[in-house]
N, C-alpha and C positions, 0 to 999 in steps of 0.2 A: 707761481705767484698765488698767494693766499686770497681767498674771497673775504671781503669785509662786509658786515651788515650795517644797517642804519645806525645802530648804537655806536659802532666803531667810528663811523663817519662823524657822528655828532660829537663824540669825544675828541676827535681830531679838530673839528671846527671850534669847539669850546676851549680845549686845553692845549692843542698842538701848536707847534711853531716851526718856522723854516730852518732853524738852526740846530735843533736837537736831533741827534742821530737815531733816537728810538722811534721817530716818526717817519723815517726814510721809506720803509716798506709801504705804509699806507699812502704816503705822498706819491710814490711811483704807481700805486694802484689807481689813484684818482687821476693821475695824468694819462694813464693808458686806457681808462674806461670812461667813455662818454656818458654812460648811465650814472656812474658814480659822480661825475662832474655835475650833472644836473641835480642829483640828490644833495650834493654839498651846497649848491646854490639855494635849493629849497630850504635846507636846514638853516643857512645863514639868514634867510628872510624870516623864518619862524622864531629864531632865538631873539630874546630881548637885546636891545642895543647896548645895554650896560655890560654884557658879557666881555666884549673886547676891552672895555675900560678896566674891568676887574682883572682880566688876564694881564694887561700891561702893568696894573698896580701890583699884582702879585709878583711879576717878573722883576720889577724894580725893588720890591721888598726883599726878594731872594738875593738880588745882586748886592744890596747894602749889607745884608747879613753875612754874605760869604766873602766880601772884599777884604775884611780885616780880621781873620780868625786869630791872629797872634795878639791883637789888642784885647780880645775877650779873655784869652787865657792868661794874659799878663795882668789884668785888672784884679784887684783884691776881691775876695769873696766876702759876702756879708753886706749889711746895710750901709748905704752911702750917707755920709754926713758932710755938711758944707760949712761947718764952723771951723775957725782956725784952731789948730791943735795947741792946747796949753794944758799943763798938768793940773791946774786948780779949777778949771771950768768944765762943765759937762758939755759934750758936743750937742749941737742943735740937730733936731730931726728935720727932714726935708719939709714936712708939713708946717713946722714952726716957722721956717723961713718964708713960706708962702703966706701964712696967716699973719705974720708980723709979730709973733710972740717973742719976747726977749727974755 
C-alpha cells in the first residue's frame, strides 16, 4: 500500500468523492491508518466551509454537461437567434430581444 502525504490527503478531502474509482487507494489508506484518519479530520477543520459547497456545485455542473452530449452535437453551430424566420426580415440578436429593440 502506498504512503500518502498531507497534500494527497488534502486533495482527497477537497476534491475526492466516495463514488469515483480513482480515489479507492487513498480511501483504503485512510481507513487502515488511524494517523491518516486524524490528519483528514484536522484538514477538514482547517479548510473553509465553502469547499464542500463548491465541490457539490462542480459535480452538479459536470452532471448537467455530460447528461446530454447528443443534444450539443445535434444543435446547430453559430450564433443563436430568436426571431421567427422569414426571408424579408433580418433575425434579431439575443441582446436586442433583452433590450426590447425592434
